[in-house]
ZATIRO-919306 format. One record per atom (N, C-alpha, C): x, z, y. Coordinates in pm, whole numbers, plus 50000, padded with zeros to 5 digits. Layout:
XZY ...
This chain:
500845000049881 500005000050000 500875000050124 500584990850216 501384990050336 501035001350432 502085006450498 501875016950598 501495010650731 500615017750804 500235013050936 501365015551035 501275009051150 502295011051253 502365025651296 501215032151300 501175046251340 501915054651238 501695051751107 502375059351001 503885057251009 504295044751031 505725041951042 506325049051162 505575049051272 506055056051392 506215070951366 505245076751295 505305091051266 506475094251174 506715085751073 507845087850982 509155087351059 509285077251146 510515075851224 510705087751317 509605092151378 509685103351471 510075116151399 509475118451284 509805130351205 511265130051163 511745118151122 513155116851083 514095119651197 513715114351316 514555116751434 514585131651468 513415138051466 513355152251499 514115160651398 514055156551270 514775163851166 516275162851187 516735150551219 518175148851242 518605156351366 517735156451469 518055163851591 518165178851563 517215183951483 517235198251449 518495201751372 518865192551280 520065195051200 521295195451290 521385185751384 522515185451476 522525197851564 521325202051608 521225213451697 521645226251630 521525226851497 521905238951424 523425239951405 524125229151422 525575229851407 526165238251520 527195245951492 527715255151594 528435247851706 528455254051821 529255249451934 530595256751933 531545251652012 532875257852018 533395257852162 533875269352205 534625270552329 536025274852291 536985266052315 538385268752281 539135271152412 539505283552436 540125287952560 541605290452530 542465281252577 543905282852552 544595285852685 545315296852688 546015300952809 547435295452809 548115297652920 549455292152939 550435303752959 551275306252859 552355316152874 551845330652880 551115335152780 550655349152776 551095355552645 551735367152655 552235374152538 551125379952453 551375381452325 550335385852232 549855400052263 550725408452317 550345422352342 550135425152491 549755415052566 549515416652709 548035417452743 547225421852649 545805424152669 545495438652632 544465444252694 544085458052663 543745459952517 543055450152457 542635451552317 543795451052220 544975447052266 546175447252182 547075459052215 546525469052285 547265481352307 547945482552441 547805472452528 548415473452660 547545482452747 548095493752787 547315503652860 547325501353011 548025491253056 548145488753199 547255477453247 547265466353175 546525454553219 545015456753206 544255450653297 542805451653298 542195438853241 541655439853119 541035428153054 539715432352988 538745437053065 537515442553005 536705432452926 536645419852972 535835409952901 536475406052768 537785404552767 538485401452642 538435413352547 538505425352602 538395437252518 537025437852452 535985434452529 534635434152474 534515423452366 535135412052390 535135401252290 535785405952160 536885413452173 537565418752055 536695428751981 535935436652054 535045446551993 533895439851919 533445428551970 532275421951913 532625411351809 533925407651804 534325396951712 535545400551633 536415390951611 537615392851531 538855393051620 539705402851597 540985403651667 542085402051562 542805390951571 543865387951475 545185394151525 545875401151436 547125407751474 548355400351427 548175389851347 549315382051298 549035367151308 548745362751430 548545348551458 549835342951516 550405333051449 551695327551491 551555313051537 552245310051645 552355296351694 553395288851612 553365275751616 554405267951547 555615265651636 555445268151767 556545266651862 556135273851990 557095279552059 556805286952183 557225278752303 556605267152316 556945257552421 555695249652455 555385248252583 554065243752630 553515231352560 554035219452595 553445207152543 553605205752391 554755209152331 554825207952184 553835216952113 553565228652169 552605237852107 551195231952112 550805226652226 549475220752240 549315208352152 550385200252144 550345188552056 550215192651910 550875203451874 550795208551738 549395213651706 548795220751800 547465226351778 546435215451763 546425205651854 545375195451853 545505186051734 546725184451681 546955175551567 546975182951435 547045196351439 547145204551318 548405201151239 549505198051312 550755194051248 551915201651311 552985203251232 554175209851284 554805201151393 555445207351491 555985199651604 556865187851563 557775189751467 558645178551430 557905167651355 556645170351313 555825160051249 554915152851346 554805157851468 553875151851564 554465139951639 555805139151647 556435129251733 556565134251876 556165146851899 556255152852033 556765167152021 557975169051966 558455182551937 559195189352051 559425182152162 560175187852273 559315188352398 559675196952491 558925198452616 558785184952686 557595182752743 557295170652821 557365157852737 557035159052609 556855147052527 555355145652497 554895133452479 553475130652465 553105127452321 551985132452275 551535130052138 551245115252117 551915108852019 551685094451995 550225091551958 549795079451986 548395075651965 547985076051819 548945074451726 548565073851585 548455087651520 548645098151598 548545111651543 547105116751544 546785124951447 545445130651432 545125140151548 543865140051591 543365149451692 542035155051641 541975167851613 540755173051552 539525171951643 539645173151778 538435171151860 537875156951850 538735147251823 538255133451804 537385132651679 537755139951574 536935140251452 535565146451482 535545156451569 534275162451609 533445152351688 534075145351780 533345135351860 532765124551770 533555120051673 533075109751581 531895114651496 531805127851479 530725133651399 529505137251484 529525133351611 528355135551695 528455146951793 529595153251802 529785164051899 530085158352038 529575165252139 530005162552275 531295170152298 532335163152343 533645169452360 534075168652506 534585179852556 534995180552696 536335187752706 537195182852792 538495189152821 538575191652970 538945204053006 539155206953147 540345216253161 541095214353270 542255222753298 543535215853255 544475223753208 545775218453170 545675210053043 546225198053050 546255189152934 547625190652866 548635184152921 550015185252872 550135181152725 549315171352684 549315166652546 549535151552542 548565144252601 548585129652596 547415124452677 547255111152680 546045105252733 544975106552625 543875113252659 542915117352556 541515111852580 541435100152641 540125094452675 539265091752552 539895088352439 539125085752318 538775098552243 539425109552281 539185122352214 538075130252282 538045129852416 537075137552492 536205128252577 534885130552572 533965122552651 534115125652800 534375138352829 534535142552968 535885149452984 536645145253083 537945151253111 538015154853259 538385167353283 538515172153421 539885178753436 540475177453553 541745184053581 541555198953609 540305203153626 540035216953658 540215219753807 539755231453848 539845235253988 540335249653998 540855253154115 541265266854140 542635269954085 543155281954112 544505285554070 544715285553919 543665288453843 543775288053697 543265275253637 542865265753722 542255253053680 540985255253600 540275266053630 539115269753549 537825270653629 537845267153758 536685269453843 535495260353812 535695249553736 534565240753703 534075242553560 534615252253488 534265253453347 532795257253324 532305266753400 530905270753385 529975259153418 530305251753523 529475240153560 529485229653450 530625227753385 530705218153275 529795222453159 529705235453134 528785240153031 527335237953072 527065239453200 525705236953249 525325222253239 526285213553265 526015199153274 526085191953140 526465198853036 526635192252905 525305186452857 525355175752777 524115170752717 523545181052621 522255183252628 521625194052548 521125189152413 521315176252384 520775170952258 521825170052147 523005175952169 524035175652065 524915188052077 525545192351969 526465203651977 527705199752057 528465209552105 529595206352191 530865213652148 531985207552182 533295213852170 533975212952306 534335224452363 534985224852494 536395230252479 537375222052516 538785226252521 539085229852666 539215242752693 539485247552827 540925252552835 541765245052908 543185248352919 543495255053051 543725268053046 544015275453168 545445272853216 545645273253347 546995272653403 547615286453416 546855296753384 547355310553385 547875313953247 549035320853235 549765326953344 551125319853358 551095308053418 552295299953434 552855301653574 554175302653580 554805302853713 554575289453783 554555289253916 554705300154010 553385307854019 553515321054049 552335329554054 551445325754172 550135326554149 549145324254255 548205336254259 548315343954364 547535356254378 546275353454459 545125357854409 543875356154482 543265369854512 542135369854582 541485382354620 540325385954527 540215378754416 539105380854324 539515389254203 540795389154170 541255395754048 542175407454079 542395415653977 543115428153995 544555425754041 544975433154141 546345432954189 547015445854142 548145444554076 548785455954010 549895462154093 550015475154079 551065482754146 552335481754062 553395475454114 554625473954035 555255487253996 554975497954068 555545510954034 554965516453905 553805511653865 553135516853746 553335507953623 554075497253641 554305487753531 555155494153422 554835490853297 555705494453184 556585482453153 557885483953174 558815472953156 559265472253010 559155460452945 559635459152806 561115462752796 561545468352684 562925473352673 563995462552679 563635449852663 564655439252669 564845433852811 564065438952907 564235435353048 564845446953125 565515443953235 566075454553319 564965460353406 564895473453409 563845480253485 564275481253632 564005470653707 564355470153849 563185465553931 563245466254064 562115462954151 561655448454140 562585439054125 562195424954116 561465422253985 561945428253877 561285426353747 559905432753749 559785444353809 558485451053817 557465442653896 557895437254008 556995428854087 556655416054012 557625410553943 557415398653861 556345401153756 556445412253687 555455415853585 554085418553646 554055425153762 552785428053828 552045415253864 552765405353917 552155392553952 551695384953828 552485385953723 552105379753595 550805385653543 550675398753546 549475405353496 548245401553579 548425398653705 547305393853787 546735380953728 547605372153684 547135359553625 546525361753487 547055371453412 546435374953284 544995379653308 544825387953410 543485392853442 542555381553486 543095371253548 542255360053588 541675352953465 542435352053358 541875346053236 540745354753182 540855367753200 539795376753156 538525374553237 538675373353368 537525370653454 536835357753414 537625347453386 537065334553346 536305335853214 536865343253120 536165345152993 534825352053016 534785361953104 533525368553134 532485358953188 532915349653274 531995339753332 531485330053225 532355326053134 531945316853028 530925323352934 531205335552893 530285342652803 528945344852870 528955348152999 527695350053072 526875337253072 527535325753086 526815313053085 526255309852947 527015312852842 526515310852707 525265319352683 525285331552733 524115340352720 522945334952800 523205330052920 522135324653004 521445312952936 522245304652864 521685293152794 521085297052659 521265309352617 520725313852489 521445308352369 522745305052384 523485298852274 524695307252231 524805319452278 525955327752244 526055329952094 524915331752027 524935334651884 525275322451799 525315310651859 525655298451785 526875291551843 527695299151916 528895293351978 530115301751943 531045295551871 532315302151842 533205301251966 533685312652010 534585313252125 535955317952075 536995310352107 538365313452065 539225315152189 540045325552190 540995327852299 542385329152237 543325320852285 544685321652236 545625316352344 546915315752316 547885310552412 548725299652348 549515292752432 550385282252379 551805287352354 552205297952422 553525304152397 553585317752466 554645325052440 554775338552493 554955338952644 554945351152697 555035352852843 556295346452899 556245341153023 557385333953080 558445343353137 559075350553047 560125360253083 561275359052985 562455364053022 563595363752929 563245370052794 563745363552689 563565367752549 562115366652502 561325358852571 559925356752533 559655341952510 559245334852614 558905320652603 560065312652542 559745303952453 560605295152373 561215302052252 561245315452251 561955322652147 561095324852023 561745328151911 561055329551783 560825344051743 561055353251835 560665367051814 559165368251844 558555379451804 557125381251829 556785380151977 557715383852064 557475383052208 557295368752256 557705358952176 557565345052214 556635337052128 556645339751997 555985330851902 554655336251850 554355348851878 553105354851833 552055353351942 550825350151903 549765347452000 548665357851992 548105361852109 546815368852100 545815359052042 544945363651957 543965354651898 542665362351877 541665358851957 540345364851949 539335354151915 538375357651831 537345348151792 536025355551779 535015350651850 533725357451849 532585347451838 531545351751771 530275344551763 529275354751709 528595361951799 527775373351757 526775370251646 526265358051643 525285354651541 525895351151406 527215349751400 527845345051277 529025353451231 529655360951321 530845368751285 530595383651306 531065391551212 530985406051225 532315411351279 532285421651361 533515426951423 534505431951318 535775428951341 536835433551250 538195430951313 539185438251264 540585435551296 541185428451175 541795416851199 542325408651090 543845409551089 544405414250980 545855415150965 546435403250892 545585394950832 546045383350756 546765373550847 547745366850789 548575357250861 547805344250884 547855339051007 547355325651035 548365318451124 548285305151126 549155296851209 548305288951307 548885285151419 548135277351518 547685263851464 548355258551362 547905245851304 546695247751213 546265260251194 545075263051114 543795262751196 543925262251329 542745262651415 541855250451394 542455238451397 541675226251378 540935225751245 541635227951132 540935227851004 539785237950996 539955249451060 538895259551059 537675254851137 537895249651256 536795244751338 536065233251269 536815224251208 536185212951139 535325217651022 535825227350947 535015232350835 533735239050886 533835246750992 532645253251048 531635242951097 532145231551144 531275220951195 530775211651085 531285213450963 530885204850853 531515191150858 532715190250916 533425177550931 534635177350838 534845166350769 535945165250674 537295165950745 538285171550676 539625173050731 540445160550701 541105155350802 541975143750788 543195147250704 543665137650624 544805140050536 546095142750612 546135139050740 547335141350819 547495155750863 546425163550858 546485177650901 547315185850803 548215193950855 549065202350771 548625216950768 547655220450851 547155234150853 546115236350745 545705248950729 544675252650632 543565260050705 542355258550657 541215265450717 541255280350684 540955288650785 540845302950757 539385307650760 538465298550729 537055302350716 536865313750616 537625314250504 537475325850415 537705339250485 538595339550585 538835351850659 537645355250747 536955345150798 535775347750881 534665354150798 534655351350670 533665357250581 534125370850529 535425372250507 536005384750459 537325387050532 537345395750632 538555397850713 539785402150636 539615406350512 540755410250430 541265398850342 540635387450351 541055375950271 542395370550322 543055362950237 544355356950271 544285341950244 544635334050345 544665319550327 546095314150329 547025321550389 548425317750387 549275330350380 550385329150309 551335340250295 552635337450370 552745325450424 553955321350495 553565313750621 554235316750732 554065309250856 555435304650905 555485292650959 556735286651006 556645283651155 557795284151221 557855280551362 559205274451392 559255267251502 560495260651540 560765262151690 562025261951726 562445261351865 563265248751883 562785240051971 563475227652002 563835227452150 564325216152195 564715215052336 563575218952429 563875227952521 562965231752627 563825234652750 564185224252821 565115224652934 566555226552884 566745236252791 568065238552732 568035234952583 569145230152534 569255225452395 569075237152298 568345234552190 568105245052089 567605238651960 567865245251849 567295241351720 567325253751630 566225261151632 566075272851545 564795271451465 564775277651349 563605277351263 563295291551216 561985294551204 561545308051170 560585307851052 560705318150968 559755320550860 559235334850875 557925336350871 557335349750869 556535350950740 556835361450662 556085364350542 556155379150515 555025385050473 555005399350449 555435407050572 556415415750556 556895424050666 558185418750727 558575406550690 559875401550731 559785388650813 560715387350906 560845375650990 562295370850983 562445358250946 563775352450924 563975340751020 565155339951082 565475329151176 566795322751137 566825309351138 568045301851115 568365293651240 569605294351285 570035287951409 571035276851379 570685264451413 571585253151388 572615251551498 572365257451615 573295256451729 573695270351778 574415278051697 574755291851736 575685292751857 576295281551896 577185281752013 576415280952145 575085279752137 574275278552257 573685292052297 573675294752428 572985306652478 571485305252451 570845316452422 569405316252393 568605318452521 568645308652608 567965310052736 566845299752746 565835303552821 564815294052864 564925293253016 564125284653077 564145283853224 563935297653285 563005305253229 562655318153287 563745328753267 564775325453190 565885334753170 567035332053265 566975320953339 568105317753425 568035326053554 569105326553630 569175335553746 568295331453864 567585320053854 566735315853965 565355322353960 565055329853854 563785336853841 564025351853853 563085359453911 563335373553943 563825382153827 563125381553712 563545389753598 564885385253543 565105372053540 566395366853498 567495370753596 567195370053723 568185373353825 568695387653808 567775397153783 568215411053767 569065412953643 568715405953535 569535406953414 570945401853439 571055390253505 572375384553529 573205393153624 572565398653726 573285407053820 573735420253755 572875426353679 573215439153617 574205437353502 574215425453443 575255422653343 576625422753411 576695416753529 577965416053603 578485429953641 577555439353663 577965452853702 578035462453583 577775457153461 577885465253341 576765475353323 575575472353376 574475482053372 573435479253263 573665469053181 572695465853076 572995473452949 571935477252875 572135482852742 572155471552640 572415474752515 572565464352412 571315455952394 570135462052409 568885454752389 568625444652501 569255446752616 569055437952731 570095426752738 571045426652647 572135416852652 571875404652565 570705403752506 570435393252407 570705379252460 570225375952579 570335362152627 571765357952657 572665367752662 574065364552692 574935363352566 574345366052451 575125366252327 575585352252289 576885350652271 577455337752234 578795340052167 579005335252044 578005327751966 576895336751916 575775330651886 574645338051831 574735337951678 574015347051613 574015347051466 573445334051411 574025329251303 573465317551237 572175321151163 572075333751121 570885338551053 570485352151109 569185354351117 568655367251160 567535371451066 567455384351039 566405389850953 565915402951013 564595404251023 564025416351083 562865421550997 562775434650985 561625440950921 560675445051034 559605437551048 558805437951169 558155451551193 557655458051087 556955470751106 557885481551161 559155481151122 560125490951170 560815486651298 560665474051336 561425468351447 560555458351523 559535463351598 558555454351660 559135444651763 560275448151823 560905439051920 561995430351857 562255432251727 563295425051656 564655426851726 565095439151729 566395442551787 567495444151681 567115448151559 568095451551456 568175440651351 569235432651356 569425421551264 569925426851130 569135424651025 569455429650891 570215419450807 570435407450861 571165397150787 572575402050757 573015400250636 574345404450597 574395418150531 573305425850541 573265438950477 572955437050329 573725443850246 573635441750102 572255444450046 571575454750098 570275458250043 569195447750072 569495438250162 568525427750194 568985413950147 569995413750062 570555401050015 569515392849938 568725399349854 567725392149775 566625386449866 566215394249965 565205389450059 565735377550137 566985378250180 567585367050251 567575354450166 567925355750040 567975344249951 566585338149933 565585346749921 564205341849906 563765334150030 564055339550146 563605333150270 564365320350298 565635320050263 566385307550275 565735296750188 565335300650068 564705291049978 563375286050029 562575295050086 561275291150141 561475281450257 562415284550346 562675275750460 563215262250414 564055262350311 564595249850256 563465241250201 562545247350127 561425239850070 560555233750180 560315241450286 559505236350398 560225224950470 561525226650491 562325216450558 562285203250481 562455204250350 562455192250266 561075185850261 560035194050245 558685188650229 558185181950356 558495187850472 557945182750598 558895173350671 560105171450618 561025161950679 561685166850806 561935179750816 562615185050934 564105181650926 564725178451038 566155175251042 566785181051168 568095182751163 568875186551280 569435173751340 569085170251462 569535157551521 571055157051535 571625145351506 573055143351529 573345140751676 572355135651746 572495132951889 571355139851963 571375153351969 570235160652024 570115159352175 568925161752225 568705161752369 569555172552434 570345169152536 571215179052598 570475187652701 571165197752753 570585206052859 570175197252978 569045200553035 568575192853151 569205197753281 569605210353283 570105216153407 571125227053381 571755231453487 572685242653479 571915255653499 572595266753480 571935279653494 571565282853639 572125275653733 571745277953872 570535269553912 569945262753816 568745254953841 568965240653880 570205236753909 570485222953949 570455213753828 569685202653839 569475193753726 570585183353715 570855179653590 571805168853565 571095155453591 571705146253663 571045133453693 570885124753569 569785117353567 569555107653460 569285113753324 568775126153321 568535132753193 567415125753115 567645123852983 566655117652896 566615124752762 565445123952698 565335128952561 566155119952468 566775126152370 567565118752272 566905119752134 567665120452029 567095120751894 566235133251875 565055131451823 564125142551800 564335148651661 564085161451646 564125167251512 563075160651423 563465157451302 562565150851208 562615135751214 563185129951320 563185115351335 563955108551223 565085114351183 565925108251079 565225107550945 564225116150922 563495116250795 562115109750806 561805103950921 560495097950938 559375108050931 559575119550993 558655130850978 557265128051034 557145118851128 555825116151185 554885109751084 555425104450974 554605098250870 554425107450749 554975119450757 554895128850645 553725138350668 552875140150566 551715148750578 551795161350493 552875162950418 553015174650332 552965187550414 552325197650359 552185210450432 553395219450418 554195217550313 555215227450284 554555239950225 555335250450198 554765262550137 553685269050224 552635273150160 551585280950226 551465294650159 551555294550028 551565307049950 552965309049891 553305321349857 554585324349796 554625319349654 555815315849603 555925310849466 555445321449367 
């Protein structure tokens, strides 16, 4: 029996409404990535000085991860690694100010292809992403975040959304406003690896002002999600691209540089918990895709931690890897974190372990260099001046949270050293990591003056064709 036009219209309408309802039930995502914020520089991570009430509330209502590791503590390589779910030397953009090649995977593009509305606002520092995001904004205001709430208001309401919000906080140079908390430098708690002087205290106070600005922005975003009635169906993630921009932090492979604050909340889907399980920044994309019901591309090297969202005591990885490559100054170090131990291998031990923020042109760096000249530094404050540096470093993290005591070479840790060397070797071989024979040289001198005609040279992994390698390397222990 033939159907009438009215019946056909009703069938089509019901089908459309059903598909719309199904799409509407898929979760939304707000991915808030900050610029240069240390893992323990929030109140919810034990910092008793900084004011972060909205992030603290988010931690109370959602998941606070205590062992979230970046794959690199350097701005653009970290962001390229996160968006592609690949290790830096596998992305083709492993050094500062390199752009993610067009043939590399981008997980937000997979979301867009699956019907998600995708928007990017604020700091990009990845690549040209017109095919990945439907809407791209440079952002407004000192944190590049002043248009984020409006973007949530203006989004199309007939499809789920993914918003990548890249804050410019807390990146130098500092920008102080009258809206966020201004800190008294006399009350600052100075980390033990910095010199406790007036310039360093003021430097930290201004830095914390920008940390607080990210908190204010998070409060505004959550308020808008509540206003729209979608808070219970929107996963909100807060993390950073690298550690705070201070000596012995940014670019480095100690927890002060490579460990990220990581908060994730969705009141309708996640129960509050503290997560001690290990995760890597390349796991973010696979997790979001699984939550969205989108298949994972074979190029992704990360693993989904959705099991942890269901059971905070679950384990999805037992090993995390990170790398330090050129970031203004030449470097090639590799890190393995597993259990209670952190192992570092240095291919260029003759190089000082400095980043831009460690040189004498920055306040905290300036005080270190001046006090070194007058002999006023203690052993913990002399790290950036050590040359040659150890070829290998081993730390027991629970007993040594700042990684001051190198256990490499001690007989009682010989077996652990051998195990970690083997794990790093397996990862190096599987993922095609290499030490360049013609590495990118230093871009500038310690006084800030740049060398003319500086160019990137051979990239790590290039000799092994690492950009075409999709192997994950070890995830679980043998």
